[in-house]
Backbone as ProteinMPNN parsed JSONL, in Angstrom:
{"seq_chain_A": "XXXXXXXXXXXXXXXXXXXXXXXXXXXXXXXXXXXXXXXXXXXXXXXXXXXXXXXXXXXXXXXXXXXXXXXXXXXXXXXXXXXXXXXXXXXXXXXXXXXXXXXXXXXXXXXXXXXXXXXXXXXXXXXXXXXXXXXXXXXXXXXXXX", "coords_chain_A": {"N_chain_A": [[92.395, 20.569, 0.491], [92.73, 22.541, -2.445], [91.556, 25.724, -3.687], [89.607, 25.933, -6.699], [89.866, 27.294, -10.022], [87.394, 27.934, -11.344], [85.649, 28.026, -9.177], [86.699, 30.233, -7.841], [86.238, 32.248, -9.74], [83.407, 32.25, -9.881], [82.749, 32.929, -7.223], [84.019, 35.442, -7.085], [82.619, 36.792, -9.108], [80.013, 36.799, -8.032], [80.477, 38.329, -5.7], [81.316, 40.716, -6.905], [79.042, 41.482, -8.332], [77.208, 41.943, -6.211], [78.573, 43.998, -4.825], [78.634, 45.968, -6.83], [75.892, 46.455, -7.269], [75.309, 47.526, -4.771], [76.808, 49.902, -4.927], [75.407, 51.345, -6.832], [72.776, 51.384, -5.921], [72.522, 51.363, -3.085], [74.454, 53.161, -2.125], [73.516, 55.716, -3.099], [71.537, 56.302, -1.202], [73.037, 56.679, 1.033], [74.872, 58.689, 0.35], [73.674, 60.453, -1.349], [74.054, 60.114, -4.028], [75.177, 57.842, -6.615], [78.052, 55.652, -6.336], [79.943, 55.787, -8.851], [81.517, 53.491, -10.351], [82.039, 52.589, -12.938], [82.184, 54.925, -14.501], [84.292, 56.21, -13.177], [86.504, 54.419, -13.532], [86.486, 54.27, -16.334], [87.013, 56.979, -17.027], [89.532, 57.233, -15.819], [91.031, 55.551, -17.402], [90.814, 56.815, -19.778], [88.711, 56.134, -21.385], [85.453, 54.789, -22.272], [82.464, 54.627, -20.151], [81.422, 52.081, -20.348], [83.663, 50.49, -20.941], [84.987, 50.938, -18.547], [83.255, 49.587, -16.77], [83.53, 46.988, -17.706], [86.243, 46.529, -17.111], [86.1, 46.715, -14.319], [84.539, 44.422, -13.753], [86.168, 42.377, -14.802], [88.438, 42.59, -13.183], [87.237, 42.158, -10.635], [85.957, 39.665, -10.921], [87.759, 37.897, -12.037], [90.673, 38.527, -11.982], [91.307, 39.457, -9.251], [90.07, 37.347, -7.683], [91.626, 35.165, -8.593], [94.209, 35.795, -7.64], [93.633, 35.798, -4.901], [92.781, 33.119, -4.468], [94.92, 31.51, -5.422], [97.342, 32.578, -4.642], [97.145, 33.772, -2.104], [95.416, 32.267, -0.464], [96.341, 30.081, 1.219], [97.951, 31.532, 2.897], [96.585, 33.427, 4.35], [94.945, 34.114, 7.483], [92.597, 32.155, 9.473], [89.101, 31.114, 9.13], [87.41, 30.443, 5.976], [85.633, 32.657, 5.405], [86.8, 34.638, 6.94], [89.342, 34.848, 5.793], [88.529, 35.876, 3.332], [87.399, 38.314, 4.165], [89.672, 39.652, 5.189], [91.127, 39.843, 2.803], [89.352, 41.422, 1.267], [89.437, 43.784, 2.782], [92.101, 44.468, 2.421], [92.038, 45.043, -0.316], [90.41, 47.291, -0.177], [92.116, 49.137, 1.135], [94.134, 49.389, -0.826], [92.573, 50.452, -2.873], [91.861, 52.944, -1.773], [94.313, 54.167, -1.256], [95.872, 53.976, -3.53], [94.36, 53.696, -6.009], [92.226, 55.628, -5.891], [93.612, 58.175, -5.639], [94.901, 58.166, -8.193], [92.68, 58.245, -9.812], [91.812, 60.763, -9.352], [90.332, 61.324, -7.137], [91.631, 61.713, -4.824], [93.808, 60.899, -2.02], [92.529, 58.56, 0.212], [89.936, 59.215, -0.57], [89.813, 62.003, -0.408], [88.998, 64.18, -1.978], [86.323, 63.868, -2.341], [82.988, 65.083, -1.967], [81.639, 64.248, 0.349], [83.545, 62.897, 2.233], [83.784, 61.06, 4.436], [81.506, 59.423, 4.199], [81.986, 58.348, 1.694], [84.31, 56.873, 2.206], [83.291, 55.07, 4.097], [81.287, 53.762, 2.591], [82.864, 52.56, 0.596], [84.456, 50.914, 2.199], [82.518, 49.153, 3.315], [81.519, 47.966, 0.955], [83.848, 46.683, -0.127], [84.432, 44.95, 1.984], [82.159, 43.286, 2.017], [82.353, 42.173, -0.547], [84.766, 40.677, -0.218], [83.964, 38.923, 1.849], [81.931, 37.417, 0.584], [83.401, 36.228, -1.524], [85.358, 34.737, -0.075], [83.704, 33.042, 1.477], [82.367, 31.584, -0.536], [84.512, 30.28, -1.856], [85.415, 28.775, 0.293], [83.315, 26.977, 0.626], [83.652, 25.3, -1.6], [86.277, 24.329, -1.218], [85.985, 22.948, 1.108], [84.702, 20.802, 0.192], [82.026, 20.795, -0.345], [79.222, 20.808, -2.552], [79.401, 23.016, -5.246]], "CA_chain_A": [[92.111, 20.826, -0.916], [92.98, 23.902, -2.931], [90.463, 26.29, -4.494], [89.683, 25.763, -8.154], [89.689, 28.557, -10.733], [85.979, 28.236, -11.584], [85.086, 28.441, -7.888], [87.16, 31.593, -7.591], [85.532, 33.145, -10.666], [81.998, 32.36, -9.469], [82.724, 33.719, -5.988], [84.364, 36.821, -7.432], [81.507, 37.364, -9.864], [78.927, 37.067, -7.08], [80.877, 39.465, -4.878], [81.356, 41.918, -7.742], [77.645, 41.867, -8.606], [76.634, 42.53, -4.99], [79.245, 45.277, -4.578], [78.201, 46.914, -7.864], [74.514, 46.838, -6.955], [75.367, 48.424, -3.614], [77.315, 51.205, -5.355], [74.414, 52.067, -7.618], [71.46, 51.456, -5.294], [72.6, 51.65, -1.648], [75.256, 54.381, -1.949], [72.741, 56.96, -3.222], [70.819, 56.572, 0.049], [74.026, 57.119, 2.019], [75.647, 59.852, -0.081], [72.918, 61.313, -2.243], [74.391, 59.794, -5.408], [75.874, 56.548, -6.706], [79.504, 55.576, -6.48], [79.931, 55.321, -10.249], [82.797, 52.853, -10.64], [82.229, 52.516, -14.391], [82.637, 56.245, -14.952], [85.601, 56.495, -12.601], [87.518, 53.619, -14.22], [86.512, 54.705, -17.725], [87.74, 58.255, -17.084], [90.915, 56.995, -15.447], [91.668, 54.893, -18.547], [90.579, 57.617, -20.977], [87.793, 55.363, -22.22], [84.03, 54.934, -21.958], [81.925, 53.999, -18.949], [81.265, 50.65, -20.633], [84.985, 49.886, -20.75], [85.212, 50.989, -17.108], [82.492, 48.514, -16.129], [84.165, 45.724, -18.092], [87.462, 46.421, -16.305], [85.647, 46.444, -12.953], [84.117, 43.029, -13.651], [87.318, 41.495, -15.036], [89.229, 42.613, -11.954], [86.489, 41.58, -9.519], [85.525, 38.283, -11.134], [88.831, 37.025, -12.526], [92.026, 38.842, -11.501], [91.407, 39.428, -7.792], [89.824, 35.997, -7.162], [92.76, 34.283, -8.896], [95.257, 36.114, -6.67], [93.156, 35.349, -3.599], [92.719, 31.662, -4.391], [96.143, 30.779, -5.752], [98.527, 33.177, -4.024], [96.946, 34.156, -0.704], [94.508, 31.381, 0.28], [97.045, 29.354, 2.278], [98.725, 32.455, 3.721], [95.704, 34.258, 5.178], [94.491, 33.404, 8.679], [91.193, 31.972, 9.803], [88.127, 30.409, 8.302], [87.297, 31.045, 4.638], [85.004, 33.988, 5.409], [87.776, 35.574, 7.512], [90.335, 35.059, 4.744], [87.901, 36.772, 2.365], [87.277, 39.638, 4.77], [91.018, 40.245, 5.215], [91.453, 40.178, 1.422], [88.517, 42.562, 0.892], [89.95, 44.977, 3.456], [93.348, 44.826, 1.737], [91.636, 45.709, -1.559], [89.917, 48.613, 0.224], [93.279, 49.988, 1.385], [94.744, 49.671, -2.124], [91.666, 51.354, -3.591], [91.876, 54.28, -1.184], [95.653, 54.743, -1.213], [96.481, 53.967, -4.854], [93.422, 53.907, -7.122], [91.504, 56.901, -5.77], [94.456, 59.302, -6.071], [95.096, 58.108, -9.649], [91.406, 58.616, -10.43], [91.532, 62.169, -9.075], [89.495, 61.457, -5.947], [92.495, 62.016, -3.686], [94.125, 59.856, -1.041], [91.406, 58.309, 1.121], [88.77, 59.918, -1.132], [89.836, 63.354, 0.165], [88.323, 65.155, -2.841], [84.879, 63.589, -2.411], [82.251, 66.063, -1.15], [81.333, 63.649, 1.646], [84.652, 61.955, 2.341], [83.537, 59.987, 5.403], [80.529, 58.491, 3.64], [82.664, 57.643, 0.597], [85.179, 55.884, 2.843], [82.445, 54.042, 4.707], [80.673, 52.983, 1.516], [83.908, 51.74, -0.011], [84.82, 49.903, 3.187], [81.45, 48.151, 3.383], [81.487, 47.251, -0.315], [84.998, 45.786, -0.232], [84.286, 43.905, 3.003], [81.14, 42.337, 1.557], [82.968, 41.458, -1.67], [85.686, 39.683, 0.326], [83.209, 37.904, 2.585], [81.274, 36.533, -0.383], [84.447, 35.476, -2.202], [85.918, 33.758, 0.861], [82.675, 32.059, 1.821], [82.13, 30.712, -1.682], [85.679, 29.413, -2.033], [85.427, 27.836, 1.408], [82.345, 25.901, 0.361], [84.252, 24.376, -2.554], [87.47, 23.705, -0.645], [85.519, 22.011, 2.133], [84.153, 19.637, -0.497], [80.593, 20.933, -0.593], [78.891, 21.043, -3.966], [79.257, 24.429, -5.636]], "C_chain_A": [[92.374, 22.294, -1.234], [91.746, 24.406, -3.669], [90.693, 26.009, -5.976], [89.337, 27.094, -8.819], [88.211, 28.892, -10.925], [85.275, 28.647, -10.294], [85.44, 29.899, -7.609], [86.413, 32.589, -8.472], [84.077, 33.329, -10.244], [81.88, 33.192, -8.197], [83.03, 35.182, -6.245], [83.253, 37.519, -8.193], [80.348, 37.703, -8.937], [79.252, 38.277, -6.215], [80.874, 40.768, -5.656], [79.945, 42.398, -8.061], [77.038, 42.545, -7.384], [77.251, 43.899, -4.721], [78.777, 46.347, -5.574], [76.77, 47.377, -7.609], [74.47, 47.785, -5.761], [75.821, 49.826, -4.024], [76.232, 52.02, -6.056], [73.07, 52.232, -6.92], [71.474, 51.752, -3.8], [73.354, 52.961, -1.409], [74.443, 55.66, -2.129], [71.964, 57.31, -1.951], [71.775, 57.099, 1.115], [74.628, 58.475, 1.654], [74.89, 60.788, -1.007], [73.225, 61.087, -3.715], [75.164, 58.492, -5.463], [77.388, 56.722, -6.691], [79.69, 54.961, -7.865], [81.293, 54.77, -10.657], [83.07, 52.8, -12.133], [82.771, 53.837, -14.926], [84.039, 56.546, -14.434], [86.705, 55.729, -13.337], [87.63, 54.013, -15.689], [87.279, 55.998, -17.895], [89.225, 58.061, -16.809], [91.701, 56.386, -16.614], [91.536, 55.695, -19.832], [89.637, 56.922, -21.938], [86.362, 55.56, -21.721], [83.667, 54.289, -20.623], [81.779, 52.496, -19.141], [82.588, 49.92, -20.433], [85.321, 49.874, -19.254], [84.497, 49.869, -16.381], [83.083, 47.15, -16.475], [85.428, 45.502, -17.269], [87.108, 46.068, -14.86], [85.284, 44.967, -12.794], [85.263, 42.054, -13.909], [88.196, 41.441, -13.786], [88.515, 41.859, -10.829], [86.141, 40.115, -9.68], [86.652, 37.355, -11.559], [90.168, 37.318, -11.835], [92.141, 38.73, -9.981], [91.112, 38.043, -7.215], [90.98, 35.03, -7.441], [93.905, 34.529, -7.916], [94.873, 35.589, -5.291], [93.268, 33.828, -3.469], [94.081, 30.993, -4.53], [97.421, 31.361, -5.158], [98.332, 33.332, -2.513], [96.16, 33.162, 0.145], [95.211, 30.701, 1.457], [97.788, 30.271, 3.246], [97.861, 33.283, 4.674], [95.154, 33.451, 6.35], [92.991, 33.145, 8.673], [90.391, 31.123, 8.842], [88.018, 31.106, 6.951], [86.68, 32.443, 4.625], [85.974, 35.035, 5.957], [88.883, 35.869, 6.509], [89.79, 36.061, 3.725], [87.782, 38.188, 2.902], [88.624, 40.353, 4.792], [91.406, 40.686, 3.799], [90.651, 41.392, 0.959], [89.005, 43.853, 1.522], [91.28, 45.424, 2.853], [93.04, 45.535, 0.418], [91.13, 47.125, -1.275], [91.083, 49.583, 0.425], [93.947, 50.37, 0.061], [93.879, 50.652, -2.915], [91.803, 52.783, -3.081], [93.245, 54.957, -1.248], [96.282, 54.844, -2.6], [95.485, 54.386, -5.936], [92.729, 55.263, -7.043], [92.383, 58.109, -6.116], [94.69, 59.327, -7.583], [93.841, 58.584, -10.372], [91.035, 60.075, -10.171], [90.68, 62.399, -7.852], [90.317, 61.753, -4.699], [92.732, 60.818, -2.786], [92.982, 59.764, -0.042], [90.164, 59.107, 0.716], [88.661, 61.355, -0.642], [89.085, 64.376, -0.68], [86.832, 64.909, -2.983], [84.149, 64.578, -1.519], [81.867, 65.544, 0.236], [82.331, 62.516, 1.883], [84.339, 60.786, 3.276], [82.533, 58.968, 4.87], [81.13, 57.713, 2.477], [83.575, 56.563, 1.157], [84.368, 54.731, 3.423], [81.808, 53.151, 3.644], [81.669, 52.056, 0.852], [84.325, 50.612, 0.927], [83.781, 48.783, 3.23], [81.42, 47.315, 2.104], [82.631, 46.262, -0.453], [84.926, 44.65, 0.79], [83.278, 42.848, 2.554], [81.66, 41.526, 0.376], [83.871, 40.34, -1.142], [84.983, 38.573, 1.078], [82.553, 36.912, 1.637], [82.312, 35.649, -1.076], [85.014, 34.385, -1.29], [84.933, 32.661, 1.213], [82.48, 31.065, 0.682], [83.306, 29.759, -1.916], [85.767, 28.376, -0.918], [84.461, 26.694, 1.226], [82.965, 24.857, -0.558], [85.441, 23.631, -1.99], [87.072, 22.671, 0.398], [84.87, 20.779, 1.502], [82.655, 19.691, -0.737], [80.377, 21.166, -2.08], [78.732, 22.531, -4.216], [78.905, 24.519, -7.107]], "O_chain_A": [[92.247, 23.164, -0.373], [90.977, 23.614, -4.213], [91.827, 25.869, -6.433], [88.612, 27.914, -8.256], [87.811, 30.033, -10.691], [84.404, 29.517, -10.311], [84.593, 30.691, -7.195], [86.002, 33.651, -8.003], [83.57, 34.45, -10.251], [81.013, 34.061, -8.099], [82.377, 36.064, -5.688], [82.973, 38.695, -7.958], [79.763, 38.781, -9.046], [78.406, 39.149, -6.017], [80.476, 41.808, -5.131], [79.686, 43.602, -8.058], [76.421, 43.603, -7.504], [76.535, 44.854, -4.423], [78.552, 47.496, -5.194], [76.472, 48.566, -7.724], [73.687, 48.735, -5.743], [75.289, 50.821, -3.532], [76.154, 53.238, -5.891], [72.297, 53.121, -7.277], [70.52, 52.341, -3.29], [72.939, 53.777, -0.585], [74.654, 56.615, -1.381], [71.756, 58.487, -1.657], [71.378, 57.867, 1.992], [74.866, 59.311, 2.526], [75.426, 61.821, -1.407], [72.703, 61.806, -4.567], [75.748, 58.077, -4.462], [77.919, 57.791, -6.994], [79.601, 53.744, -8.023], [82.117, 55.48, -11.232], [84.217, 52.95, -12.555], [83.715, 53.852, -15.716], [84.876, 57.076, -15.166], [87.718, 56.312, -13.722], [88.733, 54.085, -16.232], [88.106, 56.116, -18.799], [90.072, 58.649, -17.481], [92.885, 56.671, -16.791], [92.082, 55.306, -20.865], [89.74, 57.09, -23.154], [86.104, 56.397, -20.856], [84.439, 53.522, -20.046], [81.989, 51.724, -18.206], [82.624, 48.851, -19.824], [85.88, 48.898, -18.755], [85.062, 49.26, -15.473], [83.129, 46.259, -15.628], [85.657, 44.396, -16.779], [87.753, 45.213, -14.253], [85.675, 44.332, -11.814], [85.313, 40.996, -13.281], [88.643, 40.367, -13.382], [89.117, 41.023, -10.154], [86.038, 39.39, -8.691], [86.513, 36.136, -11.452], [90.728, 36.443, -11.176], [92.985, 37.988, -9.478], [91.841, 37.596, -6.329], [91.279, 34.169, -6.613], [94.507, 33.579, -7.415], [95.701, 35.0, -4.596], [93.789, 33.32, -2.477], [94.367, 30.018, -3.835], [98.466, 30.709, -5.17], [99.246, 33.057, -1.736], [96.239, 33.217, 1.372], [94.71, 30.748, 2.581], [98.212, 29.823, 4.311], [98.351, 33.782, 5.687], [94.923, 32.248, 6.228], [92.224, 33.811, 7.978], [90.907, 30.518, 7.902], [88.482, 32.236, 6.796], [87.157, 33.32, 3.905], [85.979, 36.179, 5.502], [89.319, 37.014, 6.386], [90.496, 36.979, 3.307], [88.035, 39.153, 2.181], [88.706, 41.533, 4.45], [91.95, 41.775, 3.615], [91.202, 42.294, 0.329], [88.994, 44.903, 0.879], [91.558, 46.621, 2.782], [93.701, 46.513, 0.068], [91.395, 48.048, -2.045], [91.043, 50.715, -0.056], [94.287, 51.534, -0.151], [94.395, 51.572, -3.549], [91.854, 53.725, -3.871], [93.329, 56.185, -1.289], [97.134, 55.703, -2.829], [95.742, 55.323, -6.692], [92.657, 55.974, -8.046], [91.923, 58.997, -6.835], [94.679, 60.398, -8.189], [93.922, 59.241, -11.41], [90.047, 60.568, -10.715], [90.331, 63.539, -7.546], [89.758, 62.014, -3.633], [91.965, 59.855, -2.786], [92.524, 60.777, 0.486], [89.435, 59.61, 1.57], [87.558, 61.875, -0.476], [88.579, 65.357, -0.135], [86.145, 65.662, -3.673], [84.625, 64.89, -0.427], [81.782, 66.32, 1.188], [82.001, 61.338, 1.749], [84.607, 59.635, 2.931], [82.706, 57.767, 5.078], [80.816, 56.537, 2.294], [83.607, 55.449, 0.633], [84.721, 53.564, 3.258], [81.793, 51.928, 3.782], [81.359, 50.897, 0.576], [84.525, 49.479, 0.488], [84.13, 47.604, 3.184], [81.307, 46.091, 2.165], [82.413, 45.118, -0.854], [85.314, 43.52, 0.494], [83.525, 41.65, 2.698], [81.43, 40.318, 0.307], [83.756, 39.192, -1.57], [85.359, 37.407, 0.96], [82.612, 35.703, 1.861], [82.11, 34.441, -1.197], [85.133, 33.232, -1.704], [85.29, 31.483, 1.243], [82.432, 29.855, 0.904], [83.106, 28.567, -2.148], [86.149, 27.231, -1.159], [84.746, 25.564, 1.624], [82.819, 23.658, -0.321], [85.607, 22.438, -2.245], [87.736, 21.646, 0.556], [84.53, 19.825, 2.201], [82.074, 18.746, -1.27], [81.261, 21.666, -2.774], [78.019, 23.222, -3.489], [78.74, 25.619, -7.636]]}, "name": "protein", "num_of_chains": 1, "seq": "XXXXXXXXXXXXXXXXXXXXXXXXXXXXXXXXXXXXXXXXXXXXXXXXXXXXXXXXXXXXXXXXXXXXXXXXXXXXXXXXXXXXXXXXXXXXXXXXXXXXXXXXXXXXXXXXXXXXXXXXXXXXXXXXXXXXXXXXXXXXXXXXXX"}
């Protein structure tokens, strides 16, 4: 069976919520301040923090899950959670090599005051996002009620 769009959206939304909560509540314990994705995306787009948060949720709950489910699902190795983890790690690489430099944070968050903690926090957040997305889609593809 193939993943369905609503499954992908729900899994992506759950992963995005968990990742966002981690950025605002766990990251401050690791780095002394939140990883403010809304502000970063809003600034990058020349818009408000609210627009930044909307973009974050649209990407995390709709765009990325659709690509994962309908383009990559059959191509990635392993069980659903492993597929999700691989996808989350790929998003991490894109974030650190493409998005962070565009946002002014530098390649691999080089301009962050605590680069290693920023890298670690981003890695953990993207990995958890992918794990949740893959696990949720796997439940639906396996025929379990979702």
